[in-house]
C-alpha positions as a Python dict, from the first residue, in 0.01 Angstrom:
ca = {
    (1, 'M'): (0, 0, 0),
    (2, 'F'): (129, 345, -92),
    (3, 'Y'): (1, 687, 24),
    (4, 'Q'): (60, 1017, -156),
    (5, 'L'): (-52, 1368, -58),
    (6, 'I'): (-157, 1545, -378),
    (7, 'R'): (-40, 1906, -417),
    (8, 'G'): (-325, 2140, -509),
    (9, 'S'): (-333, 2480, -679),
    (10, 'T'): (-420, 2698, -375),
    (11, 'D'): (-290, 2753, -22),
    (12, 'Q'): (-592, 2561, 109),
    (13, 'T'): (-508, 2257, -105),
    (14, 'N'): (-140, 2226, -7),
    (15, 'K'): (13, 2426, -294),
    (16, 'Y'): (319, 2515, -85),
    (17, 'D'): (361, 2176, 85),
    (18, 'T'): (223, 2300, 416),
    (19, 'F'): (151, 1935, 499),
    (20, 'Y'): (332, 1613, 420),
    (21, 'L'): (270, 1243, 474),
    (22, 'Q'): (494, 1013, 670),
    (23, 'Q'): (433, 644, 611),
    (24, 'R'): (492, 388, 883),
    (25, 'Q'): (423, 22, 938),
    (26, 'K'): (304, -149, 1251),
    (27, 'D'): (180, -503, 1303),
    (28, 'G'): (162, -568, 929),
    (29, 'W'): (-44, -253, 857),
    (30, 'T'): (70, 54, 664),
    (31, 'Y'): (-30, 393, 804),
    (32, 'A'): (16, 747, 674),
    (33, 'D'): (42, 1031, 924),
    (34, 'V'): (-38, 1384, 802),
    (35, 'K'): (225, 1619, 944),
    (36, 'V'): (269, 1997, 938),
    (37, 'N'): (565, 2124, 738),
    (38, 'H'): (517, 2501, 795),
    (39, 'P'): (349, 2711, 1067),
    (40, 'L'): (-29, 2746, 1023),
    (41, 'D'): (-200, 3086, 1031),
    (42, 'Y'): (-565, 3037, 1128),
    (43, 'E'): (-642, 3407, 1075),
    (44, 'R'): (-540, 3375, 708),
    (45, 'I'): (-650, 3019, 626),
    (46, 'K'): (-932, 2869, 829),
    (47, 'E'): (-989, 2555, 623),
    (48, 'Y'): (-769, 2307, 436),
    (49, 'N'): (-878, 2052, 179),
    (50, 'L'): (-629, 1773, 129),
    (51, 'T'): (-640, 1495, -126),
    (52, 'I'): (-465, 1173, -32),
    (53, 'R'): (-412, 909, -297),
    (54, 'V'): (-397, 550, -180),
    (55, 'E'): (-256, 289, -416),
    (56, 'V'): (-322, -76, -358),
    (57, 'G'): (-159, -275, -635),
    (58, 'E'): (-220, -89, -961),
    (59, 'K'): (-549, 75, -862),
    (60, 'P'): (-525, 431, -716),
    (61, 'I'): (-807, 567, -500),
    (62, 'D'): (-831, 938, -408),
    (63, 'F'): (-974, 1057, -75),
    (64, 'L'): (-1060, 1421, -2),
    (65, 'F'): (-1019, 1541, 355),
    (66, 'S'): (-1142, 1879, 480),
    (67, 'F'): (-1079, 2026, 821),
    (68, 'Y'): (-1141, 2360, 986),
    (69, 'G'): (-915, 2337, 1285),
    (70, 'V'): (-600, 2160, 1375),
    (71, 'C'): (-569, 1892, 1639),
    (72, 'V'): (-223, 1867, 1787),
    (73, 'F'): (-116, 1534, 1925),
    (74, 'Y'): (203, 1482, 2118),
    (75, 'W'): (352, 1148, 2202),
    (76, 'G'): (644, 1205, 2432),
}
């Protein structure tokens, strides 16, 4: 399984690589974590729409994710 974050044409769709994916495997499963690459400015951009392509074999599937806020998780 392969995950790819598709770059869009606007700030809200990741034009400047504000987000990136980091793939990891655990217990035979493949995961993709969406991570922040640049500081976010909620006053300027209140919503992001990200498209993540998942490829299983030769068949790609696109998923569209929208979010209005950011949840910050810390594992320390």
